[in-house]
N, C-alpha and C positions, 0 to 999 in steps of 0.2 A: 518752272520746268527747267531742268538742267540742260547744259549744252549737249550732253550725250543721249538725251531722250530720243527714242526711236519712234517710228510711226505706231508700233505696237503698244507704246506707253501712253497713247492718247485715247480719249473718249469723244464721241460726238455729243454735242449739246444742242438741243432745239432752242431756237430764238424766234421771237416774232420777226417778221420780215422787216418792219421799219426799224427795229432795234439793230438787227443784223446790218442793214444798209448804213445806218448811222455810224456804227462802230467800224465797219469796213472802210467807209469813206474817211473817217477820222484817222484810222491807222495808216491808210495809203497816203494821205496828205502829209503825214509825219514821217513816212518812209519806214514804217514798222509792219511786222507781221501781226495779224489780228490775234493769234494765240499768245504772242509776247505781250501785247497790250493788255489782254485779259489777265494774264499772269501777274503783270505789274499792278494792275488795278486791285486784284485780289490781295496781293501782299500789303498794299497800302491800307485797304479796308480792314485787314486783320490786325494791323499794327496800330491803328488809330481808333480808339474806343468811340469817340464822338462821331466820326464818319461811319463806323460800323453800326452804331445805333440809328443813324439817319437812314442808312441803307435798309436795315431791318424794318423800320417804320414805313418807308416808302414801298418796300416789297409787300408788306402786309396789306397796305392800302390797295396796291395793284392786284393782289391775290383776291381781295374782296370783290373786285370788279368782274372776276371770272366765276360764274355761278357753279361750275363743276368742281371747284377746289374748296376744300375746307381749310380755313385759316386758323392756326393756333397762335395766339398772342401770349407771349411770356415775358416777364420782367427780367428773366435770367438770360445771360448770354450763354450760348452753347460752348462746351469746352473746346479749346483749340488744340 
């Protein structure tokens, strides 16, 4: 997110409570805003293929744990 991003340029994202608390505590201990932490994590994940693949694999596993979600597993990475 750029420095000039306004509140209108943001979206709300739902997170599990434990994930939210973990990220919030981590970002506060480091003196960061949570949205900046998530933006940085996203940039790193998109720029590192190995890390990106690990994230996709773990997300697919976590998605299988939720019965209401249908998981699509693909060998191809989505276009960036």
